[in-house]
N, C-alpha and C positions, 0 to 999 in steps of 0.2 A: 230762545236760549241756544247757545251754540253747543254742539258736541265736540268731543276730542277729534271726531273724523272730519269735521267741517271747519273751514277757515274763512273769515271775511275777505282775505286777500289770498287767493289761490297762487300756488308757487308757478313760476314761468316754467315752460317746457325745458329750457336749457338747464335750470336748477335741478329740476327732476331727473334729468339725464345724468348730470354729474353725480347726483346722489345714488342713482342706480349703478353707474360705473364703479363708484367707491365700494358698494355693498357687493358686487361681483368680484373685484380684486381682493377684498377681504376674504371672501368665500374661497378663492383660489389659493391665497396664502395659507389658510387654515387647513387645506387639503393636503399640503406638503408637509405638514408637521408630522412628527412621530405618533403612531397610534397611542391612544389612551390605553391605560390599564383596563383589563376586562373587569366588569362589575355586574353584580346581580340586579334584579328589578328594582330591589329596594335600595341600591346604591352602595351595598357592602362590596369591598374590594375582594376580588377572588384570590389574589396572590397570598394572602395570610392564610386563607382556607387551604390553598393548595399546600403550603408550607406545613400546616398542622396535619393534614391528611398523609403527607410523605413521612413526616416525623412518626406518626402512628404506625405507618406501614413498615418503616424501618425497625421500630422496636418490636413489632410482631414477628419480623423475620429474624431478628437476633435470637428472640425467645425460642422460635422454632428450631434455629440451628443449634442452641443449647440443649434443648429437649432431645434432638436426634443424637447429639454426643452422648447424652446420658443413656438413652435407650441402647445405643451401640455398645457402650461399655457394659450394660447390664444383659447383652446379648438378646435384646428385644428388636423387633422391627422399627426401624426409624421411619416414621410416616407423617412427621409434623410438617417438614418442608413439602412434602407432596401434597398435603391438604391446603397449604397456603399458596401453592404455586399459581392457581388461576388469578388469584388477586394480585399476585406480583407481575405476571404478564400483562394484565390489564394496566397496571400502574406504569409499567414502562413504555406502554404504547401511547399514553396521553401526552400530546404536544404540550399543552399548557403546564405541565408538571416538569418539564425538561430542566429549567433553571432550579427549581426546588429540589430536584433530584440531586443535583451538584452542591447545592448549598447545605442540604440536609445530610450529605455524605451517605446517601442510599447504596452507593457503589461498595461500601464496606460490607453492607449486609449480603449484596450480591456476591461479593468474595467469600463470605461465610457459608453461602448456599453451595458454592463450587468446590470449597475445601474438602479433601478426603476426610473420611471419619477416622475415629481412633485406631480401627483395625485395618486401616490403609485401603479401605475400599472406597471406591468413587462413589458419588451420589447417583441417585436414579438417572437413567438416561433421558427421560423426559425433562428432567431439571436441567441438564447439561445442554440439550438441544434449544429449548425455550430461552434460556438465559444467554446463550451465544447469539441467538437471533436478535434478542433484545439489544445486546451490546453493540451488534453491528449497525443497527439503526441509530444508536446513540454515539456511535464512534466519531463522527465528524465533530461533534460538539464537545467531547470530553477533552479537558485540557490537562496539562502536566500536573497543576497542583492538585486537581482532583484524584489523579492516579496516585501521587504520592501519599495523599491522605488516606485512601481507601486501601492501599497495597494490592490492588487488583492486578497490576502488571505481573507480579511474581506467580499468581495463580494461572494466569493465562500462558505465561512461558511454560509452566509446568505442564498444562494440557497439550501445548505444541511439541513436547519432548517425550511424553509419555506414550510407550506402545500400547497400553491397554486402552487408550482413548481411540474412539472411531476415526478412520481416515479423514471423513468429512469435517468432524470437529476440530482435528489437528490443523487442517487447512484454514479453517475459520479462525483458529487461533493464530496462526501464522500471519494471516491478512491483518488482524487486529494489531499484533506486534509491529508489523511493518507500518501501518497507518500512525500508530502512537509514536514510534521512533522517528518517523520523518521529521517533524519540527524539531526534535532535539538533534539530530544530525545535520539539519538544514539541508535536507534532500527534497527535491520537488517531486510531485506526483507525475509530471509529464516525462515521458521517455526522451523527447527531444531536448529537454533541458538537462539531462544527465550528463555528467562529465566522467567518461570512461578512461582510467589510467592506462597509459600505454608504456611498455618496456622500452628502456632507452637502448639506442643501437650501439654496440661497440664499434671501435675504429677497425676498418677493413681495408685491404688494399683496392685498387680501382676494380671496378666491375669487369672490365674487358681483360685484364690480367688474371683475375681470379677464374672466370669462367674458361678463359683458354687453357689455363693449366689443368682445370678439371676435365675438359674434353681431351686434352693430350693423355692424361692418365687413363681416362676411360677407353681411348683407341689402343694404348699398349696393353691394357689387361683384357681386351676383348678377346685377342687370340688365345688367351690361357683358359678361356671358360670352356668347359666340357660342353661338347654339343648336346649330350642327352640331358643337360641341365636346363636347356632353352625352355622358356614358357612354362617353367615349373612354378615359380614365385608368383603368387597371384597377390596383388596389392589389396589390402584390407583397409576399409575405412575406420578412421579414428574419430570416435565420437565422445567429446569431453566438455565440460563446462570450465570456462576460464573467467576469472575475475580480473585479469589484466589482459588488455587486447595486445596481440603481438605486433611488433613494428617491422615493417620490411627491412631486411638487411641488404638488399639489392641497391646498389649505388650509394652506399654510406660513405665511400671514400672519393667518389666522383663529384661532378658538379651538381646541377639541379636534377629535379626528379625526371624531367623529360629526357635530359642527356643519359641519365642512368638507364632508362628504359629503352633508348635506341641502342646503347652499348650492349645491353642484355640481349636484346634481339638478334644484333649482328653476331655476337659470340656464339649464341644458340644456333644460328644458322651455319656458322663456320663449323661447328662441332658436328652438326647433322651431316654435312657435306663430307667430312672427313671420314665419318662413320660409314657412309654409303660407299665411299671410295674403297675403304678397307674390305667392306662385304664384296664388291665387285672383284677385287683381286683374289679373295678367297675362293670365289666360284670359278674364276678363270683357271686358278691353280688346280682345281679338282678335275678339270675337264682333261 
């Protein structure tokens, strides 16, 4: 009696090799497919379980926020959010919960945790620190739709502008706002890709005539300067932040940039020579 593993006519080596190549190619193609959804040992899909757990956490967070509001109105300690905080932090750190967090609008509950209480006091400092850390980790995946549905952006803007907030938390809020507004304003995160606006240069006469007239005026007024005032004015550095990059006005009425630079250098040298000649005449007159 023949068994399934035996055959009265064994396959030739060429056919077995083709069969092996086909199985290898099939395995390689299967490796390029998207990973399957994670399942438990009994085959149950984990994503519905994550959705249910996130929805339960969201409900608990909203209830805790409501309890703290009532306690604050009754002038009692608001401790419900603090008791639930470890569970919230643990949930925000779970990678496989990320999509469920956005789908279940858990960010709305995060907003409720960060909102000021009825007496305009801020939530506990531990709540602020832990939630902002969690938001920074989720920030690359948070999209505009999730922000609009949760209303989280307004609260983060409030933290970036409120002077009662710690400086470190204000900086974190500023970074979140910058990251969230970049897709809306179509700005790149790369500094090299940034386009810095420049001020337009008004029309000016040619560089040579302009600098020549300036040097003549300086030479004429040099003799009128009081000798006791020399070396009195100390130039002070000017430190400022500019949103528009200044455009060089040198050579605005002349030809190319190279020609303007040469004319500027010649005019500066001419003015320096005239000033030195004037100083020599003054020294000779004093002798």
